C-alpha positions in Angstrom: 6.0 3.5 -15.9 4.5 3.9 -12.1 7.8 2.3 -11.0 10.1 4.9 -12.4 7.8 7.5 -11.4 8.2 6.4 -7.8 12.0 5.5 -8.1 12.5 8.7 -9.3 10.6 10.5 -6.5 12.4 8.7 -3.9 15.6 9.5 -5.5 14.8 12.8 -5.6 13.3 13.3 -2.1 17.1 12.3 -0.7 18.3 15.2 -3.2 15.7 17.7 -2.1 16.6 16.8 1.5 20.2 17.5 1.0 19.2 21.0 -0.4 17.1 21.7 2.1 19.4 20.5 4.8 22.2 23.2 3.2 19.6 25.8 3.5 18.5 24.9 7.0 22.4 24.9 8.0 23.0 28.3 6.8 20.0 29.9 8.7 20.7 28.0 12.0 24.5 29.1 11.8 23.1 32.4 11.3 20.4 32.3 14.2 23.4 30.9 16.8 25.3 33.7 15.8 22.6 36.5 16.4 21.6 34.7 19.8 25.3 34.8 20.8 25.5 38.5 19.9 22.5 39.2 21.7 23.5 37.4 24.7 26.7 38.9 24.9 25.0 42.3 25.5 23.2 40.9 28.3 25.3 41.2 31.5 25.9 37.9 32.9 24.3 38.1 36.1 20.8 38.9 34.4 21.0 35.6 32.1 19.2 32.9 34.0 20.2 29.3 33.8 17.2 28.4 31.2 18.4 31.3 29.3 22.0 30.2 29.1 20.6 26.9 27.4 20.0 28.9 24.2 23.1 28.1 22.4 22.6 24.5 23.1 19.3 24.4 21.4 20.9 25.9 18.2 23.9 23.4 18.7 21.5 20.4 18.8 19.5 21.6 15.8 22.8 22.0 13.8 24.0 18.6 15.2 20.8 16.8 13.9 20.9 18.4 10.3 24.5 17.4 9.9 23.2 13.8 10.8 20.7 14.0 8.1 23.5 14.1 5.1 24.3 10.5 5.9 20.8 9.4 6.2 20.2 10.8 2.3 23.1 9.3 1.0 21.7 6.0 2.7 18.7 6.5 0.9 19.9 6.9 -2.3 21.7 3.6 -2.0 18.9 2.0 -0.5 16.6 3.2 -3.7 19.2 2.1 -6.1 19.6 -1.3 -4.5 15.9 -1.7 -3.6 16.6 -2.0 0.0 13.0 -1.4 1.5 14.2 -1.3 5.2 16.8 1.3 4.4 14.0 3.5 3.2 11.7 2.9 6.0 14.7 3.8 8.6 14.9 7.0 6.3 11.3 7.6 6.9 11.7 7.0 10.8 14.3 9.1 10.9 12.7 12.2 9.2 9.7 11.4 11.5 12.2 12.0 14.7 13.9 14.8 13.0 10.9 16.8 12.2 9.4 15.9 15.8 12.8 17.0 17.1 13.1 20.2 15.2 9.7 21.5 16.4 10.5 20.5 20.1 13.8 22.7 19.6 11.7 25.7 18.2 9.4 25.3 21.0 12.2 25.2 23.4 14.2 28.0 22.0 10.9 30.3 22.0 10.7 29.7 25.7 14.2 29.9 26.2 14.3 33.2 24.4 11.5 34.6 26.4 13.8 34.6 29.6 17.1 35.3 27.7 15.4 38.6 26.1 16.1 37.4 23.0 13.8 37.6 20.0 12.9 34.5 18.2 13.4 35.1 14.3 10.2 34.8 12.5 12.0 32.6 9.9 12.6 29.8 12.2 8.7 29.5 12.3 8.3 29.9 8.9 11.0 27.4 7.8 9.6 24.8 10.0 6.0 25.4 9.1 7.0 25.1 5.3 9.5 21.9 5.5 7.3 19.8 7.3 4.3 19.3 4.7 7.2 19.2 1.9 8.8 16.5 3.8 5.6 14.6 3.9 5.0 15.1 0.3 8.5 13.6 -0.4 8.3 10.9 2.2 5.0 9.6 0.4 7.1 8.6 -2.5 9.9 6.7 -0.3 7.1 5.1 1.4 5.2 4.1 -1.8 8.3 2.9 -3.5 9.4 0.7 -0.5 5.8 -0.9 -0.5 6.3 -1.7 -4.3 9.4 -3.7 -3.7 8.1 -5.3 -0.9 5.0 -6.2 -2.9 7.4 -7.5 -5.9 9.3 -9.4 -3.7 6.1 -11.3 -2.3 4.9 -11.8 -5.8 8.4 -13.4 -6.7 9.2 -10.9 -9.5 12.8 -10.4 -10.1 12.2 -7.0 -11.8 9.8 -4.4 -10.9 10.4 -3.0 -14.7 7.3 -3.1 -17.1 7.9 -4.9 -20.5 8.2 -2.2 -22.9 5.6 -2.2 -25.9 7.3 -1.3 -29.5 7.1 1.8 -30.9 6.6 3.3 -34.4 9.8 4.3 -35.6 8.7 7.7 -36.9 7.6 8.8 -33.0 10.3 10.6 -31.3 11.5 9.3 -27.8 10.1 11.0 -24.9 12.1 12.8 -22.4 11.6 11.5 -19.0 13.3 13.0 -16.0 13.1 9.6 -14.2 15.1 8.0 -16.8 17.6 10.6 -16.6 18.0 10.6 -12.6 17.8 6.6 -12.8 20.8 6.8 -15.4 22.8 8.9 -13.4 22.2 7.0 -10.1 22.4 3.3 -11.5 25.8 1.9 -10.5 27.7 1.6 -13.7 29.9 -1.7 -14.2 
């Protein structure tokens, strides 16, 4: 059961990150459009070289977000095929990704002061709420990867626990982890 919970948690981590990235891209494209509109109203000679960097900050954030999609798909593949190195690569990517986004928001804040552009409070709020949630879901990925390493060290072929017999009159329990595992399991 512990195995199934962590398998489901690691799989849901990838799905969660895909959904969050969709939302993040919608907001970042909106922030970029707003920045471009505001910058167009500033006379070009009043815009410093630092101020001209503002769109490139958003371009970088959007590029990093788009690169997240294949990383999430790779996590789903790694979870289903029990590739712990793939899971650790995912964790490394998201540590880099969150740090890069912190730097980008800080840089946008500095550049926005020079460009007479106000940074949206949603950018700070989005970053402040996403990082704790990323840590929560990454804990499932790390735990599941460690369980795989441990099982390979013990020489077990399967992480599945033996099922105990049930009384026939007891109805089967519905578990989200079983549904996710069924749909994500490769069917031959």
